[in-house]
C-alpha positions, 0 to 999 in steps of 0.5 A: 139452505141454512136458517138464521134466527132473525126475529122473535115475535110476541103477540100482545093484548095491549100494545102500550102496556107491553111496550112500557114493560120492555122500555122499563127493561132497557129496550130502545122501543120508539116513543110513538109506537104505543097505538101501532098494530106492529112494532119492531126494534133491533137489539144489540147484535142485530136480533130483532124483537117485534110485537103484534096485537091479536088483531094484527095477527088475525088480519092474516090468520083469522083462526089464530088462538092464543096458547094455553096452559101458561107462558109458551116463550121465555126471553133471556136478557144478559146484564152486565153483573150480578148486581144489575140482575138484582137491581133490574128485578127490583126495578120491574117488580117495584113497578108492578110486574110480576116476579116469578123467581127472585135472584139467586145464584144458579148452579150453572154459574149465573145470577138469575131472576124470572119476571113476567111481561104483561102477557105472561112471557117469562123474561129471564135476567142473568149475568155471570157470577165471575 
C-alpha cells in the first residue's frame, strides 16, 4: 500500500484569527467558517488544508497538548514571481502578522521570505528567480 499526502491539518487557538491570516494569503476559505470547530479548503492541485480548534482535537484525543519549543510545521506557498513574494510579505506584515525573514534571494535560486501565522507556524513564501 502506498500512502498519498492528502491533507495538512493545523490546530489553532483562535479559528477566526487564523482564517483571517490565510484569507489574506489568498486561500479560498468559506466566509462563514470563522465559528466552526473544523474547516477545510482544497488548494490548487487537490491538496487539502484544514484547521481544527484545540477543543475539537481534545474531543477525540483528550490528552492532546500543543508542541513546545517553537513552530513545529512550515507551509511553503509558491507565488508567480519574486515581486509577488515581496508584495505578499509586505501585505502580511503591514497587517501586523509577524515577519520572520524579510525577502531575500536564496542561494538555491528562489526569492524567499518567511512570516508566521497567528499560531506561530512558519509560512514560507517563494518564487523562482528566473
